[in-house]
VOTOR-966568 format. One record per residue (C-alpha): x, y, z; residue in three letters. Coordinates in steps of 0.5 Angstrom, whole numbers, plus 500, padded with zeros to 3 digits. Layout:
<recs>
XYZala
...
</recs>
This chain:
<recs>
353409584met
356405590ser
353398590leu
351400597ser
345404594asp
342398593phe
341394599phe
337395605ala
341394612pro
341387615val
336388621asp
341384627leu
336385633lys
331380629gln
336374627ile
341375634thr
339369639pro
337373646arg
344371649asn
348373642gly
354369639phe
359365640phe
365369638ser
366362634ser
360364631his
358366623leu
354371626gly
360374629glu
365373623lys
362376617ile
362383616ala
355385615his
351391613phe
347393620ser
350400620asn
355401616ser
357398608phe
362392608pro
369395605asp
369390599leu
376393597glu
379389604gln
379382602lys
373378602thr
372372598asp
364371600ile
358376600ala
352373601ile
346377599ile
338377600gly
333378595val
326381598leu
322379591asp
317374590asp
312377585arg
314373580asn
315366584ala
309362581ile
304359587asn
309361592asn
308369594gln
311369601gly
319367598cys
321373599ala
321373607leu
327368606ala
333372607pro
333374614asp
330367617his
336363613val
341368616arg
337367623glu
340360623lys
347361618leu
349366624tyr
348360629gln
352356626leu
360355627phe
365358623glu
370351620gly
377350621pro
379356617tyr
379363617lys
372366613thr
373373609lys
365373607ile
360379608ala
353379609asp
352386604leu
344386606gly
338385602asn
336388595ile
329393596arg
324390591gln
324394585gly
318399583ala
317393577thr
321386577ile
325389571ser
328394577asp
329388582thr
333384576tyr
337390574phe
339392581ala
341383581val
344382575lys
349389577thr
350387583val
353380582val
357383576asn
361388580glu
362382585leu
365377581ile
369383577lys
372384584lys
373377585gly
367376590ile
363370590leu
356372590pro
351367594ile
343370593ile
338368598ile
332369594gly
326370593gly
323367587gly
327362582gln
325367576asp
331371579ile
336367576thr
335371570tyr
338376572ala
344373576gln
345370568tyr
345376566met
351378570ala
355374565tyr
353378559glu
360383559asp
364378562leu
366375555glu
366367558gln
361362556lys
356360561val
355353564asp
349354568leu
347348573val
340349575ile
338344581val
330343580asp
324338580pro
321341574arg
325343568phe
322352568asp
320352560leu
312352558asp
308346559asp
308344552asp
316345551gly
315352546glu
320356548ile
317363549asp
321369551ser
315373552ser
314372560glu
319371566thr
316367572thr
320362576ser
317358572asn
319359565ser
326363566tyr
329359562leu
325360557asn
329368557lys
335365558ile
335360552phe
333366548leu
337371549his
341375544glu
347374545pro
348367546asn
353366552tyr
350360554leu
354354553phe
351348556asn
346348561phe
344341566ser
338339570asn
339335577leu
334332580gly
328333575tyr
321328576gln
318325570thr
312326572tyr
313333573phe
316334566thr
313334558gly
315329554gln
316336549glu
321339554ser
325332554leu
325332546arg
328340547val
333339551met
336333547asp
336337540lys
340342544leu
344337547tyr
344339554phe
345334559asp
339333565val
338328570his
333324573arg
332325581leu
332317580gly
339318578glu
344321583ile
338320589ser
343315593gly
348315589gln
350323588val
357322588gly
355321580ala
352329580ala
360331581glu
362332575pro
356335572val
356341578ile
364341577arg
363344570asn
358349572ala
360357572ser
354359575met
348355579met
341356582ser
338351587ile
330351588asp
329348595ile
323345591gly
328339589val
328337596ile
323332599arg
317336603ser
318332609ser
325334610asp
323342607ala
317343608met
318351607gly
315351600asn
308352597ala
310348592asn
314342595ala
312334594thr
314328598pro
319325593asn
325329592gly
332329594phe
334328602tyr
337334605gly
343331607glu
344329600glu
343337599ala
348339603cys
353334599gln
350338593ile
352345597ala
358342598arg
361340591tyr
358347588ala
364350593gly
368346591phe
368347584asn
374352582asp
370356577lys
364356580leu
363364581ser
356365583ser
350360587ile
343362588gly
338358594phe
331360591tyr
324359593glu
324358601phe
318360603asn
318362612pro
311362611ala
310354610tyr
316352614asp
316349621ser
320350627asn
325353623gly
327347619gln
327348612thr
331356614ala
336350618thr
337347611leu
338352607val
343355613ala
347348613gln
347347605met
350354605ile
354352611trp
357346606tyr
358351600phe
363355604ile
366350607asp
368347599gly
369353597phe
375354603tyr
377346601asn
378348593arg
384344589lys
385349585lys
386343580asp
383346573phe
387342568pro
393343566met
397348570his
402345571pro
402339566lys
407335571ser
400334578gln
396331572tyr
397323568leu
394323561val
391316559tyr
389314552lys
384309550thr
382306543ser
375305541leu
373298538lys
370300531his
374307529glu
381309529asp
380314534his
383315541glu
379318547val
383322552val
383323559phe
386327564val
387325572lys
389330577ser
393328582lys
392332588lys
384331587ser
384324584asp
379328579arg
378326572trp
377330565trp
375328559leu
378332552gln
374334547val
377336541pro
375342537tyr
373343530pro
377345525asp
372352526asn
374351533gly
378354538ser
384358535lys
388358542asn
386351543glu
386344541arg
381341545phe
375341550his
376339558leu
370337560val
368333567pro
367326568cys
367320572leu
372315572tyr
367311570glu
367315563asp
374312563tyr
371305564lys
367306558thr
372308553ala
377302555val
371297555ala
372300547gly
365304547glu
365313547met
363316552pro
356319551asp
359324555leu
365325550trp
360325544trp
354331547arg
360336548thr
363334542phe
356336537gln
355342542lys
363345540leu
360344533asn
</recs>
């Protein structure tokens, strides 16, 4: 079966402005599936995928129409100061059942990652994240998952139940999936009044990283190490405040500002490790004057900009490009080791594997902030070190 069998072509008549595109618009630069399917054997860095399915998007039916509304705005943005190699594969058709749609997304994302092509998914409901995650099942790698969402998409009482996959419960399926290839889960932007205390206890028990909106809003740089650690990422447009993105039936007054959402997307593109990203839950039925569609398009533009500015500096190859800092703790005969890239000034923290851990590596590198280094210099163990060490056991 060819990948093209999963897709319906893009209707260019619906998204092309009356006077056409300028030669420097992305609409002229992206190889799109309108007449013929893009040749992925040619050099392709990024593939855009629309998903026309919102059957399990709770209280947000209509978000299946999002992909073409976003394309209309994205194609009118100018290419940055780099040569893009992007293919728009069109829209994955809604399957006879939701499971058929999941299978199509899983298969397409899996094949693209194997080809070294990064998929940008435009949904559809956020339950599609489960299919995005399933694409990694046979890639023989642990997954670090980052979700940008005002809620934890678990059952309301914090119980993990695998019986249903919806935009409000898809994390249940991910956490319980066997075989388990999820190494870490992080949430950015949750709002406490939308979050049950039992759900918070589940996150703490599993040593997952969750960050309230108030921890990040106004200082988005604090989220960069979390995003830098992601293998895959899923963004619920409902995490943006309704005044900036009203195109979501579940939008609320509080959330990230539009420029903060764009910064998060750029950090994601900048992440050398990230191999897929999804933008979900945008609903054109609730949009005003295309404002949310424009914001999502700009987020994708910033992601692309970050991608083409990647530093390829994941430690430590070659070692000469990194500085190593060792610190001692006050009350323990133990040193904490940090690594800093000379190329980007970014920091990583070394966490040793337990005795029964990796035979090939002695330590695990996790992205961190300079503030974590200062904590260790003051003689205190950074919380990030402890939580990562627990996960390695």
